[in-house]
N, CA, C and O atoms as a GROMACS GRO file, in nm:
protein
  440
    1UNK      N    1  -2.378  -0.738  -0.041
    1UNK     CA    2  -2.307  -0.650  -0.132
    1UNK      C    3  -2.168  -0.707  -0.153
    1UNK      O    4  -2.100  -0.742  -0.056
    2UNK      N    5  -2.125  -0.718  -0.275
    2UNK     CA    6  -1.993  -0.770  -0.307
    2UNK      C    7  -1.885  -0.664  -0.290
    2UNK      O    8  -1.902  -0.550  -0.335
    3UNK      N    9  -1.774  -0.698  -0.226
    3UNK     CA   10  -1.666  -0.605  -0.206
    3UNK      C   11  -1.586  -0.588  -0.333
    3UNK      O   12  -1.557  -0.686  -0.402
    4UNK      N   13  -1.551  -0.464  -0.364
    4UNK     CA   14  -1.473  -0.432  -0.484
    4UNK      C   15  -1.331  -0.489  -0.469
    4UNK      O   16  -1.272  -0.483  -0.361
    5UNK      N   17  -1.276  -0.544  -0.577
    5UNK     CA   18  -1.139  -0.595  -0.580
    5UNK      C   19  -1.045  -0.479  -0.552
    5UNK      O   20  -1.068  -0.366  -0.596
    6UNK      N   21  -0.938  -0.510  -0.476
    6UNK     CA   22  -0.837  -0.413  -0.442
    6UNK      C   23  -0.703  -0.465  -0.499
    6UNK      O   24  -0.636  -0.545  -0.433
    7UNK      N   25  -0.664  -0.423  -0.617
    7UNK     CA   26  -0.543  -0.470  -0.678
    7UNK      C   27  -0.423  -0.451  -0.581
    7UNK      O   28  -0.420  -0.356  -0.503
    8UNK      N   29  -0.328  -0.541  -0.587
    8UNK     CA   30  -0.205  -0.530  -0.513
    8UNK      C   31  -0.106  -0.457  -0.603
    8UNK      O   32  -0.086  -0.494  -0.719
    9UNK      N   33  -0.045  -0.355  -0.547
    9UNK     CA   34   0.045  -0.270  -0.627
    9UNK      C   35   0.177  -0.246  -0.554
    9UNK      O   36   0.191  -0.276  -0.435
   10UNK      N   37   0.273  -0.189  -0.630
   10UNK     CA   38   0.398  -0.146  -0.570
   10UNK      C   39   0.418   0.000  -0.612
   10UNK      O   40   0.327   0.057  -0.673
   11UNK      N   41   0.529   0.061  -0.583
   11UNK     CA   42   0.552   0.202  -0.615
   11UNK      C   43   0.545   0.229  -0.764
   11UNK      O   44   0.500   0.335  -0.805
   12UNK      N   45   0.589   0.134  -0.846
   12UNK     CA   46   0.590   0.157  -0.991
   12UNK      C   47   0.453   0.151  -1.055
   12UNK      O   48   0.430   0.213  -1.158
   13UNK      N   49   0.362   0.076  -0.993
   13UNK     CA   50   0.231   0.053  -1.057
   13UNK      C   51   0.117   0.136  -0.995
   13UNK      O   52   0.007   0.140  -1.050
   14UNK      N   53   0.141   0.200  -0.883
   14UNK     CA   54   0.033   0.270  -0.812
   14UNK      C   55  -0.031   0.381  -0.892
   14UNK      O   56  -0.150   0.406  -0.877
   15UNK      N   57   0.046   0.450  -0.976
   15UNK     CA   58  -0.010   0.562  -1.054
   15UNK      C   59  -0.117   0.519  -1.152
   15UNK      O   60  -0.198   0.602  -1.193
   16UNK      N   61  -0.121   0.392  -1.191
   16UNK     CA   62  -0.224   0.341  -1.281
   16UNK      C   63  -0.362   0.332  -1.212
   16UNK      O   64  -0.464   0.310  -1.278
   17UNK      N   65  -0.364   0.348  -1.079
   17UNK     CA   66  -0.485   0.325  -1.003
   17UNK      C   67  -0.534   0.447  -0.932
   17UNK      O   68  -0.602   0.434  -0.830
   18UNK      N   69  -0.503   0.566  -0.978
   18UNK     CA   70  -0.551   0.690  -0.914
   18UNK      C   71  -0.703   0.690  -0.909
   18UNK      O   72  -0.770   0.666  -1.009
   19UNK      N   73  -0.756   0.718  -0.791
   19UNK     CA   74  -0.899   0.719  -0.772
   19UNK      C   75  -0.959   0.584  -0.735
   19UNK      O   76  -1.078   0.573  -0.710
   20UNK      N   77  -0.874   0.481  -0.732
   20UNK     CA   78  -0.925   0.347  -0.701
   20UNK      C   79  -0.865   0.296  -0.572
   20UNK      O   80  -0.765   0.350  -0.524
   21UNK      N   81  -0.926   0.193  -0.516
   21UNK     CA   82  -0.879   0.129  -0.393
   21UNK      C   83  -0.777   0.026  -0.430
   21UNK      O   84  -0.797  -0.050  -0.526
   22UNK      N   85  -0.668   0.022  -0.356
   22UNK     CA   86  -0.559  -0.073  -0.377
   22UNK      C   87  -0.510  -0.128  -0.247
   22UNK      O   88  -0.546  -0.080  -0.139
   23UNK      N   89  -0.426  -0.232  -0.257
   23UNK     CA   90  -0.357  -0.288  -0.141
   23UNK      C   91  -0.208  -0.281  -0.170
   23UNK      O   92  -0.163  -0.315  -0.279
   24UNK      N   93  -0.134  -0.235  -0.070
   24UNK     CA   94   0.013  -0.225  -0.088
   24UNK      C   95   0.080  -0.270   0.044
   24UNK      O   96   0.031  -0.242   0.153
   25UNK      N   97   0.191  -0.339   0.031
   25UNK     CA   98   0.269  -0.380   0.149
   25UNK      C   99   0.402  -0.309   0.142
   25UNK      O  100   0.465  -0.301   0.037
   26UNK      N  101   0.445  -0.258   0.256
   26UNK     CA  102   0.572  -0.187   0.259
   26UNK      C  103   0.636  -0.190   0.398
   26UNK      O  104   0.581  -0.242   0.495
   27UNK      N  105   0.755  -0.133   0.401
   27UNK     CA  106   0.829  -0.121   0.529
   27UNK      C  107   0.802   0.014   0.588
   27UNK      O  108   0.817   0.117   0.522
   28UNK      N  109   0.761   0.013   0.714
   28UNK     CA  110   0.734   0.137   0.786
   28UNK      C  111   0.868   0.210   0.807
   28UNK      O  112   0.964   0.151   0.857
   29UNK      N  113   0.875   0.337   0.767
   29UNK     CA  114   0.996   0.420   0.781
   29UNK      C  115   0.980   0.518   0.896
   29UNK      O  116   1.064   0.524   0.985
   30UNK      N  117   0.871   0.596   0.893
   30UNK     CA  118   0.849   0.698   0.996
   30UNK      C  119   0.707   0.750   0.991
   30UNK      O  120   0.630   0.718   0.900
   31UNK      N  121   0.672   0.831   1.088
   31UNK     CA  122   0.543   0.899   1.094
   31UNK      C  123   0.563   1.047   1.079
   31UNK      O  124   0.666   1.100   1.121
   32UNK      N  125   0.467   1.115   1.020
   32UNK     CA  126   0.467   1.259   1.003
   32UNK      C  127   0.332   1.314   1.046
   32UNK      O  128   0.238   1.238   1.069
   33UNK      N  129   0.322   1.445   1.059
   33UNK     CA  130   0.196   1.513   1.091
   33UNK      C  131   0.132   1.455   1.220
   33UNK      O  132   0.011   1.431   1.223
   34UNK      N  133   0.212   1.432   1.324
   34UNK     CA  134   0.155   1.386   1.448
   34UNK      C  135   0.099   1.246   1.438
   34UNK      O  136   0.009   1.209   1.513
   35UNK      N  137   0.152   1.167   1.344
   35UNK     CA  138   0.106   1.029   1.330
   35UNK      C  139  -0.005   1.010   1.227
   35UNK      O  140  -0.048   0.897   1.203
   36UNK      N  141  -0.052   1.121   1.166
   36UNK     CA  142  -0.157   1.109   1.064
   36UNK      C  143  -0.105   1.062   0.929
   36UNK      O  144  -0.184   1.021   0.843
   37UNK      N  145   0.027   1.067   0.908
   37UNK     CA  146   0.085   1.019   0.782
   37UNK      C  147   0.198   0.925   0.814
   37UNK      O  148   0.284   0.954   0.897
   38UNK      N  149   0.195   0.812   0.746
   38UNK     CA  150   0.306   0.715   0.756
   38UNK      C  151   0.388   0.723   0.632
   38UNK      O  152   0.334   0.728   0.522
   39UNK      N  153   0.520   0.723   0.645
   39UNK     CA  154   0.609   0.713   0.532
   39UNK      C  155   0.649   0.567   0.522
   39UNK      O  156   0.698   0.509   0.618
   40UNK      N  157   0.627   0.510   0.405
   40UNK     CA  158   0.656   0.368   0.378
   40UNK      C  159   0.754   0.354   0.267
   40UNK      O  160   0.760   0.441   0.180
   41UNK      N  161   0.832   0.246   0.268
   41UNK     CA  162   0.912   0.208   0.155
   41UNK      C  163   0.843   0.089   0.091
   41UNK      O  164   0.827  -0.015   0.155
   42UNK      N  165   0.804   0.104  -0.033
   42UNK     CA  166   0.731  -0.001  -0.103
   42UNK      C  167   0.820  -0.118  -0.135
   42UNK      O  168   0.942  -0.112  -0.118
   43UNK      N  169   0.760  -0.226  -0.181
   43UNK     CA  170   0.839  -0.348  -0.209
   43UNK      C  171   0.943  -0.326  -0.321
   43UNK      O  172   1.038  -0.404  -0.333
   44UNK      N  173   0.926  -0.223  -0.402
   44UNK     CA  174   1.024  -0.192  -0.506
   44UNK      C  175   1.109  -0.068  -0.468
   44UNK      O  176   1.162   0.002  -0.554
   45UNK      N  177   1.120  -0.045  -0.337
   45UNK     CA  178   1.212   0.054  -0.279
   45UNK      C  179   1.174   0.198  -0.308
   45UNK      O  180   1.262   0.284  -0.307
   46UNK      N  181   1.048   0.227  -0.334
   46UNK     CA  182   1.004   0.368  -0.356
   46UNK      C  183   0.938   0.417  -0.226
   46UNK      O  184   0.888   0.338  -0.145
   47UNK      N  185   0.939   0.547  -0.210
   47UNK     CA  186   0.882   0.610  -0.089
   47UNK      C  187   0.733   0.643  -0.119
   47UNK      O  188   0.699   0.687  -0.228
   48UNK      N  189   0.649   0.620  -0.020
   48UNK     CA  190   0.505   0.643  -0.034
   48UNK      C  191   0.451   0.701   0.099
   48UNK      O  192   0.491   0.658   0.207
   49UNK      N  193   0.361   0.798   0.086
   49UNK     CA  194   0.295   0.853   0.205
   49UNK      C  195   0.155   0.794   0.210
   49UNK      O  196   0.082   0.793   0.110
   50UNK      N  197   0.119   0.744   0.330
   50UNK     CA  198  -0.012   0.690   0.355
   50UNK      C  199  -0.080   0.776   0.462
   50UNK      O  200  -0.033   0.783   0.576
   51UNK      N  201  -0.192   0.842   0.425
   51UNK     CA  202  -0.256   0.936   0.514
   51UNK      C  203  -0.370   0.866   0.591
   51UNK      O  204  -0.466   0.815   0.532
   52UNK      N  205  -0.357   0.866   0.724
   52UNK     CA  206  -0.453   0.802   0.811
   52UNK      C  207  -0.562   0.901   0.855
   52UNK      O  208  -0.532   1.020   0.869
   53UNK      N  209  -0.685   0.856   0.878
   53UNK     CA  210  -0.788   0.947   0.931
   53UNK      C  211  -0.758   0.992   1.074
   53UNK      O  212  -0.796   1.101   1.116
   54UNK      N  213  -0.686   0.904   1.148
   54UNK     CA  214  -0.641   0.938   1.286
   54UNK      C  215  -0.515   0.856   1.315
   54UNK      O  216  -0.497   0.750   1.256
   55UNK      N  217  -0.428   0.903   1.404
   55UNK     CA  218  -0.308   0.831   1.430
   55UNK      C  219  -0.339   0.691   1.489
   55UNK      O  220  -0.437   0.674   1.561
   56UNK      N  221  -0.256   0.593   1.456
   56UNK     CA  222  -0.278   0.458   1.513
   56UNK      C  223  -0.252   0.462   1.664
   56UNK      O  224  -0.177   0.546   1.715
   57UNK      N  225  -0.317   0.367   1.733
   57UNK     CA  226  -0.301   0.363   1.881
   57UNK      C  227  -0.162   0.317   1.923
   57UNK      O  228  -0.115   0.349   2.033
   58UNK      N  229  -0.094   0.240   1.832
   58UNK     CA  230   0.043   0.196   1.858
   58UNK      C  231   0.124   0.210   1.731
   58UNK      O  232   0.068   0.213   1.621
   59UNK      N  233   0.254   0.218   1.745
   59UNK     CA  234   0.340   0.228   1.626
   59UNK      C  235   0.323   0.102   1.539
   59UNK      O  236   0.308  -0.009   1.591
   60UNK      N  237   0.326   0.120   1.410
   60UNK     CA  238   0.317   0.004   1.322
   60UNK      C  239   0.437  -0.088   1.340
   60UNK      O  240   0.542  -0.046   1.390
   61UNK      N  241   0.421  -0.216   1.299
   61UNK     CA  242   0.534  -0.304   1.298
   61UNK      C  243   0.626  -0.268   1.183
   61UNK      O  244   0.596  -0.175   1.110
   62UNK      N  245   0.735  -0.337   1.164
   62UNK     CA  246   0.831  -0.304   1.059
   62UNK      C  247   0.768  -0.312   0.918
   62UNK      O  248   0.802  -0.234   0.829
   63UNK      N  249   0.675  -0.407   0.901
   63UNK     CA  250   0.608  -0.424   0.771
   63UNK      C  251   0.458  -0.413   0.791
   63UNK      O  252   0.402  -0.466   0.887
   64UNK      N  253   0.392  -0.343   0.698
   64UNK     CA  254   0.250  -0.319   0.707
   64UNK      C  255   0.182  -0.341   0.572
   64UNK      O  256   0.244  -0.325   0.466
   65UNK      N  257   0.056  -0.377   0.578
   65UNK     CA  258  -0.027  -0.378   0.461
   65UNK      C  259  -0.128  -0.263   0.472
   65UNK      O  260  -0.194  -0.247   0.575
   66UNK      N  261  -0.139  -0.185   0.366
   66UNK     CA  262  -0.232  -0.072   0.363
   66UNK      C  263  -0.334  -0.090   0.253
   66UNK      O  264  -0.297  -0.118   0.139
   67UNK      N  265  -0.458  -0.074   0.286
   67UNK     CA  266  -0.567  -0.070   0.190
   67UNK      C  267  -0.615   0.074   0.190
   67UNK      O  268  -0.638   0.133   0.295
   68UNK      N  269  -0.628   0.128   0.070
   68UNK     CA  270  -0.673   0.267   0.061
   68UNK      C  271  -0.698   0.314  -0.078
   68UNK      O  272  -0.674   0.241  -0.174
   69UNK      N  273  -0.745   0.436  -0.089
   69UNK     CA  274  -0.772   0.494  -0.221
   69UNK      C  275  -0.650   0.577  -0.262
   69UNK      O  276  -0.595   0.654  -0.183
   70UNK      N  277  -0.608   0.558  -0.388
   70UNK     CA  278  -0.492   0.631  -0.442
   70UNK      C  279  -0.538   0.770  -0.478
   70UNK      O  280  -0.632   0.789  -0.556
   71UNK      N  281  -0.468   0.868  -0.419
   71UNK     CA  282  -0.499   1.010  -0.449
   71UNK      C  283  -0.416   1.058  -0.568
   71UNK      O  284  -0.325   0.988  -0.612
   72UNK      N  285  -0.448   1.176  -0.620
   72UNK     CA  286  -0.380   1.226  -0.743
   72UNK      C  287  -0.231   1.243  -0.728
   72UNK      O  288  -0.158   1.240  -0.826
   73UNK      N  289  -0.185   1.261  -0.605
   73UNK     CA  290  -0.040   1.277  -0.585
   73UNK      C  291   0.029   1.143  -0.553
   73UNK      O  292   0.143   1.140  -0.507
   74UNK      N  293  -0.042   1.034  -0.580
   74UNK     CA  294   0.004   0.893  -0.558
   74UNK      C  295   0.029   0.868  -0.409
   74UNK      O  296   0.108   0.781  -0.374
   75UNK      N  297  -0.037   0.942  -0.324
   75UNK     CA  298  -0.045   0.910  -0.183
   75UNK      C  299  -0.171   0.828  -0.161
   75UNK      O  300  -0.262   0.826  -0.244
   76UNK      N  301  -0.176   0.760  -0.046
   76UNK     CA  302  -0.292   0.676  -0.017
   76UNK      C  303  -0.374   0.738   0.095
   76UNK      O  304  -0.319   0.782   0.196
   77UNK      N  305  -0.505   0.740   0.077
   77UNK     CA  306  -0.598   0.770   0.185
   77UNK      C  307  -0.632   0.635   0.247
   77UNK      O  308  -0.706   0.556   0.189
   78UNK      N  309  -0.577   0.609   0.364
   78UNK     CA  310  -0.584   0.479   0.427
   78UNK      C  311  -0.726   0.448   0.479
   78UNK      O  312  -0.791   0.528   0.547
   79UNK      N  313  -0.768   0.327   0.443
   79UNK     CA  314  -0.897   0.274   0.496
   79UNK      C  315  -0.867   0.165   0.599
   79UNK      O  316  -0.942   0.149   0.696
   80UNK      N  317  -0.758   0.090   0.580
   80UNK     CA  318  -0.724  -0.020   0.670
   80UNK      C  319  -0.572  -0.037   0.676
   80UNK      O  320  -0.504  -0.034   0.574
   81UNK      N  321  -0.523  -0.055   0.796
   81UNK     CA  322  -0.376  -0.077   0.818
   81UNK      C  323  -0.362  -0.206   0.896
   81UNK      O  324  -0.422  -0.223   1.002
   82UNK      N  325  -0.280  -0.299   0.841
   82UNK     CA  326  -0.260  -0.429   0.905
   82UNK      C  327  -0.112  -0.445   0.934
   82UNK      O  328  -0.031  -0.431   0.843
   83UNK      N  329  -0.076  -0.473   1.055
   83UNK     CA  330   0.062  -0.501   1.087
   83UNK      C  331   0.100  -0.639   1.035
   83UNK      O  332   0.027  -0.736   1.056
   84UNK      N  333   0.214  -0.647   0.968
   84UNK     CA  334   0.264  -0.776   0.914
   84UNK      C  335   0.386  -0.826   0.994
   84UNK      O  336   0.452  -0.921   0.952
   85UNK      N  337   0.415  -0.764   1.105
   85UNK     CA  338   0.525  -0.811   1.190
   85UNK      C  339   0.659  -0.754   1.146
   85UNK      O  340   0.665  -0.658   1.069
   86UNK      N  341   0.764  -0.814   1.196
   86UNK     CA  342   0.898  -0.761   1.171
   86UNK      C  343   0.981  -0.847   1.079
   86UNK      O  344   1.099  -0.819   1.059
   87UNK      N  345   0.923  -0.951   1.024
   87UNK     CA  346   0.997  -1.043   0.936
   87UNK      C  347   0.910  -1.073   0.812
   87UNK      O  348   0.823  -1.161   0.815
   88UNK      N  349   0.936  -1.001   0.705
   88UNK     CA  350   0.855  -1.018   0.580
   88UNK      C  351   0.949  -1.001   0.462
   88UNK      O  352   1.030  -0.908   0.459
   89UNK      N  353   0.940  -1.091   0.363
   89UNK     CA  354   1.030  -1.087   0.247
   89UNK      C  355   0.971  -0.997   0.138
   89UNK      O  356   0.896  -1.042   0.052
   90UNK      N  357   1.007  -0.870   0.142
   90UNK     CA  358   0.955  -0.773   0.045
   90UNK      C  359   1.003  -0.803  -0.096
   90UNK      O  360   0.929  -0.774  -0.190
   91UNK      N  361   1.120  -0.858  -0.116
   91UNK     CA  362   1.174  -0.886  -0.248
   91UNK      C  363   1.085  -0.992  -0.320
   91UNK      O  364   1.046  -0.975  -0.435
   92UNK      N  365   1.055  -1.100  -0.248
   92UNK     CA  366   0.968  -1.204  -0.307
   92UNK      C  367   0.829  -1.149  -0.333
   92UNK      O  368   0.768  -1.177  -0.436
   93UNK      N  369   0.778  -1.070  -0.238
   93UNK     CA  370   0.650  -1.008  -0.254
   93UNK      C  371   0.648  -0.919  -0.381
   93UNK      O  372   0.551  -0.921  -0.458
   94UNK      N  373   0.753  -0.843  -0.401
   94UNK     CA  374   0.762  -0.756  -0.518
   94UNK      C  375   0.761  -0.837  -0.647
   94UNK      O  376   0.701  -0.793  -0.746
   95UNK      N  377   0.825  -0.954  -0.649
   95UNK     CA  378   0.822  -1.037  -0.769
   95UNK      C  379   0.678  -1.081  -0.798
   95UNK      O  380   0.638  -1.085  -0.914
   96UNK      N  381   0.601  -1.113  -0.695
   96UNK     CA  382   0.464  -1.152  -0.714
   96UNK      C  383   0.381  -1.034  -0.766
   96UNK      O  384   0.296  -1.052  -0.853
   97UNK      N  385   0.406  -0.916  -0.714
   97UNK     CA  386   0.332  -0.798  -0.760
   97UNK      C  387   0.362  -0.770  -0.911
   97UNK      O  388   0.271  -0.738  -0.988
   98UNK      N  389   0.487  -0.784  -0.949
   98UNK     CA  390   0.523  -0.764  -1.086
   98UNK      C  391   0.451  -0.864  -1.179
   98UNK      O  392   0.403  -0.828  -1.286
   99UNK      N  393   0.445  -0.988  -1.134
   99UNK     CA  394   0.377  -1.092  -1.210
   99UNK      C  395   0.230  -1.060  -1.225
   99UNK      O  396   0.175  -1.063  -1.335
  100UNK      N  397   0.163  -1.027  -1.111
  100UNK     CA  398   0.020  -1.000  -1.111
  100UNK      C  399  -0.014  -0.880  -1.198
  100UNK      O  400  -0.115  -0.882  -1.269
  101UNK      N  401   0.065  -0.778  -1.195
  101UNK     CA  402   0.037  -0.660  -1.275
  101UNK      C  403   0.072  -0.674  -1.422
  101UNK      O  404   0.038  -0.587  -1.502
  102UNK      N  405   0.139  -0.782  -1.459
  102UNK     CA  406   0.164  -0.812  -1.602
  102UNK      C  407   0.069  -0.920  -1.651
  102UNK      O  408   0.086  -0.971  -1.761
  103UNK      N  409  -0.028  -0.956  -1.571
  103UNK     CA  410  -0.122  -1.060  -1.601
  103UNK      C  411  -0.261  -0.995  -1.608
  103UNK      O  412  -0.323  -0.975  -1.504
  104UNK      N  413  -0.313  -0.961  -1.729
  104UNK     CA  414  -0.438  -0.886  -1.740
  104UNK      C  415  -0.558  -0.956  -1.680
  104UNK      O  416  -0.656  -0.890  -1.644
  105UNK      N  417  -0.553  -1.086  -1.666
  105UNK     CA  418  -0.666  -1.162  -1.608
  105UNK      C  419  -0.676  -1.138  -1.460
  105UNK      O  420  -0.785  -1.149  -1.403
  106UNK      N  421  -0.566  -1.106  -1.395
  106UNK     CA  422  -0.563  -1.087  -1.248
  106UNK      C  423  -0.646  -0.968  -1.210
  106UNK      O  424  -0.729  -0.977  -1.120
  107UNK      N  425  -0.628  -0.855  -1.276
  107UNK     CA  426  -0.697  -0.731  -1.244
  107UNK      C  427  -0.749  -0.664  -1.373
  107UNK      O  428  -0.688  -0.567  -1.419
  108UNK      N  429  -0.858  -0.714  -1.431
  108UNK     CA  430  -0.907  -0.653  -1.552
  108UNK      C  431  -0.954  -0.512  -1.524
  108UNK      O  432  -0.992  -0.481  -1.412
  109UNK      N  433  -0.952  -0.425  -1.625
  109UNK     CA  434  -1.002  -0.289  -1.612
  109UNK      C  435  -1.149  -0.290  -1.591
  109UNK      O  436  -1.221  -0.369  -1.652
  110UNK      N  437  -1.198  -0.201  -1.503
  110UNK     CA  438  -1.342  -0.194  -1.478
  110UNK      C  439  -1.411  -0.114  -1.586
  110UNK      O  440  -1.533  -0.096  -1.583
   0.00000   0.00000   0.00000
C-alpha cells in the first residue's frame, strides 16, 4: 500500500490542508493539558497546538517535526512526533516551505 503524501506546511499555509495529513517543523514552546497538547512556534513564527493521543515519555527537544491531520481549528491531531534536536535553522526551513507551497508540481491537489 502506497503511503499518502504529507505536504510540508507552515503556519500561513496549514489552513489550506484542513482534513488532510501534513508535516510541520517548529520550535517546542510548552505543554498543556497534562502533556496531551504541545504548543509550537512554526517556522513562520505562528503559534500552533498539536494534540497528542498520549503524553510523550520525555519532553520534546527544542525543535520537532510533527506529522498529523489538520483539524478545523487549524490544530493538529498528531500521528508522529520526531525530535529534531536543539539546533535547527527554522528561517531557512521556512524559505523552503514557501518555495514548495508556491510550486504546484510539488503538492498537486488530490
